N, C-alpha and C positions, 0 to 999 in steps of 0.2 A: 530782730528786727522783723516787723511783719511783712511779710509777701504782700502785695498788689494783685486784686483776682481783678480782671473785665468778665462781667456779667453778661457777656454778649457772643455774639457768633461773626459779628462783623466786622468783614475783613479790614473797613475802612477806619474802624476805631480802631482798632491794633493796629493798622500803618499810622494813624495820629500818636499813638501812645508808643511805639519802635520810634518814631520822628524823634521827640523830647528824650530818648533814651532811658522810658521806664522801665524798670525788670519786673513784669508782672506775666500772670499764667491766665489764658481761658478759660470760664467755665460757663458755659452757656445755660441762660435761664431757662425753668421749663414753663413759664407763665403764661398762659396764653391769654393774649393781649385783646380778645375779643369780649372778654368778661368784665372788661375795665373800664366805667367811664369817667369823663372830668366835663367839671361846669363850662369849660371853657380849655385851648390848648393849652396854656399855659400848666391847669390845674391837671390836664389830661394824660401831660409830657410828663409831670412832676411825680403824678401815682402810678403811671407806668415807669420809670424808672425805680423806684422805690422798691414796687412788684419786685421789680426784676433782682435788684442786689437783696434787697431780704430774701428772697428765693435760695441766693447763690449762698448769702453768709449764714444762713440755716446749716449748710453742708461743709462748711470748710470752719477750719478754726485760725486763729493767730494771723489776722488778715485784716485788710485793707478792701471791701468791693464795692465795686463800683459799677453801677447800673445806670443808661441811659437809654432815651427816645427820641424821637427827632421825627418833628411834623413840618410839613407847607402849610402854610396858610393864605388860602387867595380868598380876600373878600367876605371873611367870617368862615368859611369853608376850611376844613380838615380835609386835605388830602397825603392821604398814606401812600402805601404802595399799591401803584396799580396789577391787578389781578388777571388780565387782560392787554392785549395789543390795541381792542378798541378802546381801553380804559385809558389807557398811557398814553392814544392818540386824544382824546376827549381833554386829559390832565395838559400835556402839552397847549392842546390848540386854545384854551383858556388863560395857559400864564404868560404868552406870545404878548409882545409890545406892552405889558404891564408890569406892575409893581406885586411882589410878593412877601410873606417874610416865614424865615425860615425856624423852626423854635425847638430847641433842645434841649430836654430837661433831665436832671442827673441826680444821683444820687449816693453817699459815701456814705458805708456801714463800717466802724472799726468793730469787730466782730470779739473784742475784748472787754470795749467796754459798751459796747451798744451803741456807742455816742452816733447820730446821726448828721449828715448835712445833707441840702436837699435845697437844688436851688437850679436856674434856667439861663439862657441865655437866645436873643434875638436877634437876627441877622435881617435886612432889609436887602430886597433883591431884586432887581431890576432886568428884567429878558429885554430883548434886542427882536426886532421883527424878523420872523425866519417862513417858510413857506410851508404848504403842505409837505410837499414832498422831502424837504429837508426832516420833515418829522416822520414821514415814512420811513426816510432812509436810516434815520437815530434809530428808531424801532425795531429795524431790520437785525443791526448789532445785538438786537437784545439786551442791552445796558439798561433800559428805562425800566424792567421787569423787578429789579429787589428796590429800588432807589424811591423816597419819599418825594410826591408833585413827577417822579418819573425820569428825572433827570440825574444826574453826576455831576457835579461841579469840578470835580476832580479828574475827572475822564471826558468823554467825545463833548457831555452836555457842557462844559465850557463855552463852547462855540455861540451856545446860544445866550448866554450873559455877558449883560452890557456892562454894569458894574454892581459893585453891592457895597452896603456903608452898615457895617459890622464885623463883627469873625468871620474869618475865612473856614477854618475849622470845627466852626459851627455848623456851615452849611456842608461840610463834609460828614458831621456827625457827633463831633464833642466840641467843646470850647476849652481848649487845654489853657489858655491865661486862665478862668473864672475855676477851672478844675484845680490847677496846683494851688489857688489861692485859697480853697478852700479844705483840701488835703490838709496845706498850712494851718486853718484855724482850729482841724483838727490834733495839730502836733506833730504831723507828720510831712516829709520833706520825700517828694514824690523824685524829685529832678535834683 
């Protein structure tokens, strides 16, 4: 039986796989994400996911390797992880009382056959109105700093979200339903 390898250090992705009782190991990729570009956000996340999965697949055998990347897109602008409190403040100010998309690309590589599946999921997120003080208080928690778009829907950032249209797990960082379907298409039942 192949082992499942998550090519990510993301605790959120790990928690999602644990939620559906996948038996997996984590081996973070060494990909320099700044060196990868895409024609559009979907192309970008798919290229990043494949690069991460491929990097780890080259180091392991008899495995199903899963790589993923998530971005927040606001009015055609890709919002990654903020590098400073000021950048987090700017991102959250833009997202306030608006709609944006969360796009996660994922890639699965069977290291035995080298067969690949590359896909993505997009979820629409509508944010409620919140004050400048709400943003400052949230930034003071430190939570926004390693989250695409500067918020975490599965943590305190949930209070800013009015509603979503699409996959919740996608917004967290890994679209579980679509991932399971793609694994089955490769002939592997992960749950």
